[in-house]
N, C-alpha and C positions, 0 to 999 in steps of 0.2 A: 704319357697322356699328351695329345695334341691340344694345342690353343688356338683361337681364332679370333679375328678382330671384328668388333660389331661396325655396322654400317645404318646410318640413319639420314633421315630428310623430311622435309615438311613442305607441303605444297598445298594452295587452296584449291584447285582444281585439279586431279590427277589423270592424265590422258598418257602421259609418256614421262617418267622419272627415272634417271640413273641414281642407284644407291650410292650415297657419298661415303667415302671413307673418312671415319672420325677417329684420330689417333692423337696421342700426346705431343706437344710441339718439339720436343728433344727426342721422340721416337724415329728412327730412319724409315723412310718409305721402302715398302716392300711391294714386289711386283704381283699384283692380281691377275691371275691367269683365266679367271672367269669372272665377267663382269655382268650385274643383272640390272634389267630395268623393269620398273614396273609400269603396266599398261593397262587401260580401260577402253572398252570397245564403244563407249559414249562419253561426251562431254558433260551432256545433262541426261538425268535418268525420268522416266515417267513411272508413276505410280503403279504397281501390279506389271510393269512389262520387264522380263528378263534382259539382262546384259552380261557381258562377259568381262572378266578379269584375267590378267596373265603376268607372269614374270617371265621375261627373254633373257636368256643368257647368251653371250658372246664369249667364245672359248678361244684360247689361242691354240693355234696348230701344234699337233703332237701333245695335246693335252685332253682330258674328257672328264664329263662327270656321269652320275649314275641315275640309272631308272629307279623305279620302286623297289625291284630287288636287283641289287648290284652285281649280283653272279658270285663267285666265290671268294672275292675280297671286295673292298668297297664300302660305301655308305650310301644310301638312298638318298636322292635329293628330295627335300621337303619343304611344301609351301603351306602356309596357314594365312587365310583372309579371316579378318574379324570384321562383322559389320554389326549395327544396333539390332536389339532384339525384334524379332518379327521378319527380318531378312532372312532370306533361305541361300545357303551356300553350298552348291554340289561338292561332292568329292573331287579332289585334284584330276584332270584329266592329262594324261602322259601321252605324248606321241609315240607311236611304233619305234620302240628302240632297236640299237644294232648290237651286235655282239662284236666284241673286241678283244684280241688276244692281249695278255699282260705277261709280264716277266714270270718265266716258270711255267709257260703254258696254261696260267690261271684264266679261265674264263670272267670275262666282264660284260656286263649289260648296260648301255647308256647312251650317251651322245657325244658328237664331236661336231666342231665348228659353231653352230648356233643351235638353240632348241627354245621352246617358250611353252612352259607350263601353265595350265588355265583352269577356271572354274566358271560356273554359271551362277550368277546371283539374281535371285527374284525379290523385289522390294514389295513391301506391302501395299495392297490396294489403296489404304486410306492415308499413305504418306502425302504431306501437304506441299504443293508447289509452292515455290518461294523460300523453302528452307533448304539447309545444307545437311548433308550426311556424313560423318564422319566414319573412317575406316582405317584399318591397319594391314601392313602385310609384313609377315616374318618368313624368311627362308634360311634354311640349312642345307649345305652341300659339302662335297668333297671332290676337289679337282687333282686330277693325277696325271703324272706323265709315266715315260717307264723307269724314272728313277726315284720320282718322290710324288707325295701328296700333300696337298694345303688345305686344311678345312676352312671354311666360311661361313659367317653368319650375317644377315642382313635384317633390316628392319625399316618400315616406311609407315608414316602417319600422313593421312590426307583428307581431303572431304570432296564430296561431289553436291552439285546443285540440283535440286528437283524442280522439274519444269511440267507444262501440261503435255510437251512432246520430248522424245528423246533425240539428241542430237547425235549421229553416228561420228566415231573418231576411230583412227588407226585400223581403217577397214581392210587394207591391203594384207597388213600383217595379221591380223585375225582370220582372214580368209587363208592365207598361206598355212598358218598351223592348225587350223580347224581340219584342212585337207589332209593333214598328217596323222590325224588320230584314227585309231583303229575303229572300224565300224562295230556297231554293237546291235544294229538292226538288221534281221536276216532279210527284209523286204528289199534292202537295198543291195543285197549280194546275189539276187535272182541270177540263175544260170551260171554262177560260180560256186556258191557253198550251198550245200543242201541241208546241213544241220551240225549240231554239236551236241554231244554227250559226255557223262563221265560216269565213273563207277569205282567203288571201293569194297569189292566182294569179302575181302578178308577182313573187314573191320578196321577200327581205328589206327591199329597197328600194322595194317597192311598197306600194299602199294596201291596208288592211286593210278587209274587208266583214265586219259583224255582223248577223245576221238573227234577229229572234225572230218565230215563227209563232204566230198566235192560231188558236183553234180556231174562232172564229166572226168576227164582226165585230170589229175593233180597238177597244179600249175609248177613252175621252176623255183628252186631255191626256198623250199618251205622251211621256217624256223620257228621254234617254240621258246616263248618266254614266259615263266610263271611267276608269279608277284606273290610269292609267299614272304612272310616277314623276315627280319634278320636272324631271329631266333629258330627259324624252322628251315633245315638245310634239306636239300633234294638227294637223297640217297639212292644210288643206282639208277640214276636218270638216263632214260634212254628213248631216242626218237626215231620212228620208222615211217615210211610210206609204201603201202602195198594197194594196187587196185585203186579204188576211188576213195580210200580213207589215209588219213595222216594221224599216227598215235604218238603219245607221249606218256611214258610210265615212270614214276617215281615212288619213292617210298619217303613220306614226310618223316623227318628226324630231328627232334623229337617231336611226336604227335602233340599238337595243343590241347590243352585242358579244355578250353570251350570251344565251340564251334565258331568258326570264323569263315568269311567269305574270301575266296582268292581268285583275282582276274588272272584269265590264261590268254595271251596274246599270240596269235600265228600270224607271222610275217611271211609274204609270199611275192614273187614276181609275175605281174599278170603278163597277158599275152602283147601287150604294148610296151613291156619291159619297164614297166613302171613298179616300184616296191608299194604294197599294199598291206594293211593288217587288219585282221579280224578278232574280235574280242569276245570272249564269254566267261561266266564265272561258275565255279564250284565250291564246294565247304569241305573243310578238313577239321577235325576235333571230335569231341564226345559224340559218337553214334552219328556220325554225319552220313553213313553208307544208307544205299536204297535197300528195300526188303529184298532178301534171298532170291536170286534169279532174274532181278531186274536191274535195269539200269537206271540212275538217276535223270529226273527230268531234264531235258534240253534245255539250255539256256543260251540266248544269243542278244539277249536284251540289256539295257545299262542295270547296273546294280540299284 
């Protein structure tokens, strides 16, 4: 069983904070191959106005961390932001991952070099200016090279001031990583993506078929990333592109007892040579399939 070091720090106003390594005085220092920073898109928050939070990882060369589905081995990188009651925190937003080979030709999905995982926070409309809002961040990850893996945990506690208007902070870094999130709004992909659908005609134990339809010719380098939890494997997974459709089929093994929503991210290279991503969701588990002879409703909006 692997062990992990805890990290923690406290700051009055958190806009950019590096998680500090806390260890016993006689414990030898160990190289951390992924270092996290806690960031906020504002230095003061406005009642009722959403803002973003993020944890940016800087990863050593030849090391990587993992996406929500790490692939055939690894561990998902997880972030949890906790705010007071009444604050709404979105699901974690993961940038479009990459597919990297691991020893033994094992597939891995995740990030190299640098990545920021984010969430959107909406404060209550009646929060009072002049007060401070405490919050905390917890992160869990596994950083790996071709020879070894090191688990990591981090914790940060801080607070933000409430004012009559929000003061932006860390604008460049949030713009950079917002641009790398997969697109979930079909209207933003007009002329590129026509629609998305899924079906599981054989029932809960049968194969799932995901289809992304392109407006014209399919773009280059189409890759599928399916965010099933660690307990569900993608058996007999197969990707193909024919005509104006890209398909991905797999059998969820074992099938979940309860219905769960699963994100599917399709990465591709656009006409300008830039890597892009599009995300839609589907369901697996008890009775998730559409009526016989019908495809499930297309989805390409946020969960």
